[in-house]
MIVO-610980 format. One record per residue (C-alpha): x, y, z. Coordinates in steps of 0.001 Angstrom, whole numbers, plus 500000, padded with zeros to 6 digits. Layout:
BEGIN
XYZ/...
***
This chain:
BEGIN
500028500023500244/501077503601499264/503764504963501708/501605507977501951/499031506177503906/500945503963505795/499852503449509937/500635502584513229/500522503054516901/502479502707520645/500888500643522878/501784498150526111/504475499523527582/507333498520529446/505578495222530819/508022492264530100/505822488923528920/505844486490531364/506694483028530030/503427481220528908/502425477448528140/499598478586526216/499140476057523028/499889477877519589/497113480060518394/497224478545514909/498398474896514379/500299474029511711/498575471995509189/499554471008505056/498246473181502662/496246470618500440/494244469588504265/493069473379503985/492101473127500342/495305475350499259/497913474519496469/501761473572497800/503202475008494630/501363478267494885/502609478651498455/506291478167497349/505969480420494302/504665482855496739/507924482509499126/510008482300496528/509102485655495188/509915487383498548/513066485147498971/513836486920495657/513377490225496873/516358489589499576/518577488298496420/517711491373494566/518553493528497523/515332495263497528/514632494293501432/516965492936503528/515435490645505606/511635489529506107/508852486770507422/506089485595505353/502932484221507540/499669482330505576/497076481336507766/493998479316506189/491077478240508531/493444479276511527/496145477028510308/499747477716509444/500014476643506232/503026478825505250/505695480546507518/509251481277506235/512064484092507031/514388485287504723/517530487141504728/518791489275507880/517453490528511240/520413492723510881/522857492657507998/525707494602509604/526298492183512528/525360488978509965/522138488053512236/519741485966510064/515937486584510450/514127484182512483/510742483069513327/508741485484515218/511199488282514750/509693491534516505/508950494452514478/508289497921514540/504650497958513043/504388501828513123/500682502664511238/499617499139511893/498924500060515523/496413502572514885/494023499643514562/494605499024518124/494256502639519129/490914502635517059/489794499438518644/490426500939522476/488459504315521264/485364501667520273/485761500077523458/484881503127525334/482283504193522862/480481501390523584/480806501625527652/479257505307526922/482304507085528488/483110508525524829/480759509685522472/481567509233518600/479848512435517588/481392514510520880/483390517409519881/487337516919520681/487120520230522827/484903518210525118/487822516262526273/490860518496525134/490474521988526013/493430523218523563/490650522266520640/488152524673522391/489064527368519452/487456528895516644/489762526539514319/489478523052515787/486020523108517725/484203521375514735/486532518305514946/484995515717516542/485892511711517345/484311510157514411/486818512844512478/489412511560513836/488827507627513851/488049507964510111/491223510353508789/488657513111508179/489688515802510991/491757517963508393/494526517651510843/498240517252509069/500287514307508300/502420515006511193/503031517093513904/506294515687515439/509772517610515974/512496516588514044/514146515187516872/512669511981518438/514640512584521492/512490515534522263/509419514215520943/506685515928523007/504373513673524931/500893512308523016/499036515204525165/501415518001524065/501489516627520372/497476516578520614/497661520372522286/499695521494519451/497417520009516781/494420521876518618/496277525110518255/497162524852514538/493785523717513253/492902521647510450/493898522233506738/490178521929505530/486998522009506938/486483518842509147/484887516171507868/485311517457504239/487642514986502761/490059512082503704/493535513083504489/495637510283506446/496975511723509533/499269510734511976/498288513699513935/494696512433514138/495807509053515856/497888511162518233/494929513351519194/492559510192519721/495430508712521636/495442511720524409/491520511564524010/491451508062525199/493931508770527972/491906511577529190/488357509612529222/490178506459530726/492315508057533531/495202505484532547/497912505758529854/497230504700526429/499828502074526846/498362500586529965/494666500882528657/495391498946525233/497519496381527329/494848495915529662/491866495752527143/493603494514523795/496837492766524292/496467490599527354/492968489264526292/494680488823522884/497500486999524391/499640489182522094/502907488442524179/505370489945522086/503254492923521404/504603495929523336/506374499430523016/509764499524523008/511815501357525301/514007499281527611/517287497469526190/516939495631528869/513796493919527848/514701490287527195/512643490413523833/515133493243522692/516998490620521326/514357489063518895/513787493138517511/515141493420514091/517382496442513240/515555499169511229/517145499743507592/516397502648505189/517126503197501500/516848501469498490/517818498753496425/521445498059496723/521942500827499183/520634500340502689/521628501735505760/521078500415509431/519475503377510907/518658502086514394/519430498244516233/517705497409519430/521078498210521209/520740501669520336/518889504202522456/515223503891521407/513942506406518760/510507506702520483/511029507104524114/507297508375524840/504339506361523287/502741507701520425/499954505734518185/501609506038515135/505373505283515481/506563502769518215/504308499496518730/506212496344518173/504769492998517376/505144489633515145/503309488122512267/501237485766514623/500649488048517364/498758490548515213/497169487540513302/495650487271516572/494282490652516515/493059489806512856/491377486730514144/489666488643516499/488365491065513680/487059487987511855/485347486802514703/483455490036515280/485331490686518608/485258487333520142/488337485307521381/487190481741522339/484354482229524734/485246486090525724/484098489227524511/487085491753523495/485465493977521451/481480493928520121/479893493318517610/478696497023516918/482231498123517628/483898496019515106/481477496813512312/481874500636512886/485701499919512158/485492497825509175/482758500071507499/483903501886504535/483558505752504743/486121507152502336/487345505783499049/491303505985498464/491376506500494791/495473507326494776/496620504152496640/497918501508494549/495785497905494798/496937494480493435/493812492435494121/491602492552490846/487911494016490721/488330495680494267/488717499477495407/490653500723498453/488298502377501368/489214503594504668/486950502872507944/487566503534511306/491444502862511849/491145500106508718/492021499799505395/489191497933503490/489380496731500035/485542496495498621/484185494710495635/483921496992492714/480430498283492389/479723496621496006/475804497495497542/475771499673500238/476020497871503305/478233495074501687/480724493873503734/484654494374502880/486299491526500982/489416492477502741/490480493967506396/494098495069507531/496858497656507538/500163498363506856/503273500348508594/506065502449506691/508909500498508326/507889497623505952/504931495569507512/501622494588505854/498684492494507609/495638491577505344/492605489143506334/489986488069503933/486835486768506383/484925485064503543/487934482854503111/489040482831506462/492580483628504989/495386485569506629/498529486969505130/501172488885506902/504468490219505203/507057491792508094/510147493525507016/512305496483508509/513555497807505031/511877501400505554/510945502922502032/510483500040499553/506811498853498003/507163494821498205/504018494457500320/501808496001497580/503731494280494694/503068491041496586/499618491929496415/499708490812492900/501167487949493426/499125486494495865/496062488060493902/497561485677490739/498132482750493004/495510482391495468/492541484857495331/492067485143491757/494491482523490444/495265483010486442/496653480349484495/500617480913483421/500532483694481150/502154483354477264/504616485450476390/503066489105475602/503205490216471962/504082494056472012/502466496211470163/504290497434467139/503686501133468509/505068500076471813/508216498609470556/510869501115470494/510432501820474073/510406498495475600/513625497314477549/516068497695480714/516525501561481297/519309502063484369/518084504176487593/520991506265489206/518965509236491133/517495509652494594/517848506326496266/518488504127493331/521582502820492577/522085500958489475/518161499815489517/516909498073486355/513215499948485286/511876497830483085/509611499409480147/507300496406479331/503612495282478383/501070495050480884/497222494918480433/497670495674476709/499476499026478110/502912500410478048/504468500004481760/507488500803483949/508327497967486352/510532499324489070/511370496338491216/511615497819494377/508152499679493808/505532498200491421/504900497570488052/503105501307486975/500661501335483605/500954504312481607/498449505807479336/499303506747475892/501119510002475296/499816513246474715/500696515839472262/503647516634474135/504757512918474207/504187512813477656/502693509445479224/500851509746482642/501214507028485366/497306505752485275/497034505796488981/498145509221489459/498280512290487419/501127513592489460/504106511195487598/504574510733484203/507403509891481704/508675510612478234/511077509209476146/514076510512474000/515985509131470823/519422509650470195/521399510512467277/521043507050465504/517184507439466070/516769504529468521/515019505563471936/518232506049474390/516716507733477419/513628507675479338/512658510790481874/510414510725484833/508291514013485813/507312514548489057/506235517917490041/508277520218488672/511312517944488720/512504515177485953/515042512452486541/516906511268483420/517094507210483255/519533506178480225/518605502988478571/520810500105479666/524194499858477561/524140503426476455/527274505792476449/525222508170479143/523897505272481410/527860504430481998/528410508383482969/525546508124485142/526602505003486898/530165506457487234/528833509695488502/530209510683491731/533077507620492015/535941508477493693/539554507039494638/539910505458498106/543139507694498693/540842510926497481/537883510117499761/539903509355502623/540469512857503785/536788513376504041/535895510508505986/535129510970509383/532199512549511893/531200516180511699/528672518097514267/525102519034512865/524021522130515048/520412521699513781/520248517870514696/522457518678517671/524090515378516700/527270514069515113/526646512825511358/529033510729509041/530858510873505956/531598507058504568/533602505658501753/531004503270500211/531299500889496757/533666503757495492/531456506939496680/531359509319499333/528151509023501445/526764510746504263/525125508960507259/522264510812509095/520392509052511815/517456508271509568/519480507413506314/522304507535503863/522826509800500873/525558509336498080/527143512614497201/527782513217493326/530535514819491378/531598518309492747/531102521502490533/533717524114490007/532963525524493585/533698522182495112/529943521758496144/528960518218495741/525130517516495111/523244515159497436/521801512033494782/519068511664496730/518429515742496314/520338517635494163/519189521205495433/521139520428498225/525000520480498209/527795519912500524/531440521131500201/534742520542502533/536702523138504353/540457522568505121/543235524198507066/546428525763506198/547907522038506194/545344520966503841/543019519075506501/539511519003506299/538421520726509402/534466521160508257/531804520605505835/529279522672504898/525502522298503522/523950524612501067/520446524786500521/517983527388499344/520952529833499099/521830529146503008/524834527606504621/525159525458507484/528758524928508701/529523521310510228/532688521029512337/534923518054512252/535041516439515203/537445513657516917/539852513903514002/542974512231515009/546142512453512863/549628510231512956/552889511613513511/553351512446509867/550172514365509933/547628512071508107/
***
């Protein structure tokens, strides 16, 4: 699902799970005994294995449960590539926005108990909303992401992040971007405000309320808000990586200080595929777990009733449309009648976690990674649909229409986070399409009078092609907003030139490698030498540098409008790095520089 709509929450706090002798929640069974194809499941697993081989993800876990029986449970790649730790079953992941499902469920419990009104004004519970801009925002608006509040209000530095109540107060004082209720806008801020309301109504912390009313009854013993390196479960937590294919950087590991010291509803809940499957199963059972009611039938129905259509969210399941309910992503059958039940319920998280359930099929599929910034979860939807949901016969070789033949081929991307990534121009559903391995296959509308081919799923991205001196198509350009990115055809001189951009020798790079103090972030950042290029590593990622201009400024590959340059002392030793952005310089002095007896 689209990164712009990923979701998450923070829940059970620092409670260490006690050992349990509970029987497995989902016993294992053969695929055939549950009416499933072993070959199809093997192919599904091979698809994820291919993501690791192609370095589209660092590692991950795939769980398929049919009729409450595990028919596939496999792991791939590494839990931590830097430390060479393999991914194991039931590795714990930060599920980020998926946690909103639990926040929403907590609110529904209070609504059923009569202590929270779904159409009450938020101002009834939070005085900071009692002003002209925010007074009309209701609890329903928060649950459905129709409050008008922005995507995020967090401060830049996690270490200084406000409490959930402080974030809610900031949101109330800021106000909505548009009249509440008028349209859908995914918003972490809405979720944080809802969490603050729950705390005000329940009289306890959100993490304690969710722990008592959801986590414990569901026996989700590996679901918790991580903040303590001494928690015995910390050894099973996956490190978080950010980047893209062939360009992954570890930005956090469980031995580091937590990035999220306070509970939020969209950032710091950790869980496992099996634990989250327990929650999905409760949804499918209308709020019941065995003979215990965790949520009412009406509460579950409120969450799983579609409210807003989301036209710009990619979807791999044929014949369905994407909707949002009350803290839940739903897929509806196309042209479904009013009151129809969703065919799929679930959520995703932006650190690379996906969870989906098909109630009518009694099927759950959960795919967890900790590789932030890739779209394999949505890409996997197409494979799941073709193999398991709407099986299709093996497709024969597609004949390329004559008008598309000049464009079909492989183009090599070296821009933003893409490093030597092959973008394949191919045919899908009779249209020209661009296959981006770390994302999706994007179909293109036929070109307009200017030769621009629009992406069919969004009007914000398009491509165009240029021919070389010999008349052959040698370049594809991606147009996004006011920018365009050149992607040369494989084997051309331009492809070789762009692949070599930013390359420096180890000797040349050595004088720049080291740590520099970033005064805005109030932390050190690093300059590294990796795969023949200089890179800047910051807490949330790694950015390659391109060749310097005549003034010695090196553009960031991910954003060429930002450049860095290095300053030296009288002896030629690097003493600082300067970032130039929007005409403003930020000087970052070098730290911990040591020289040997020869001044090296």
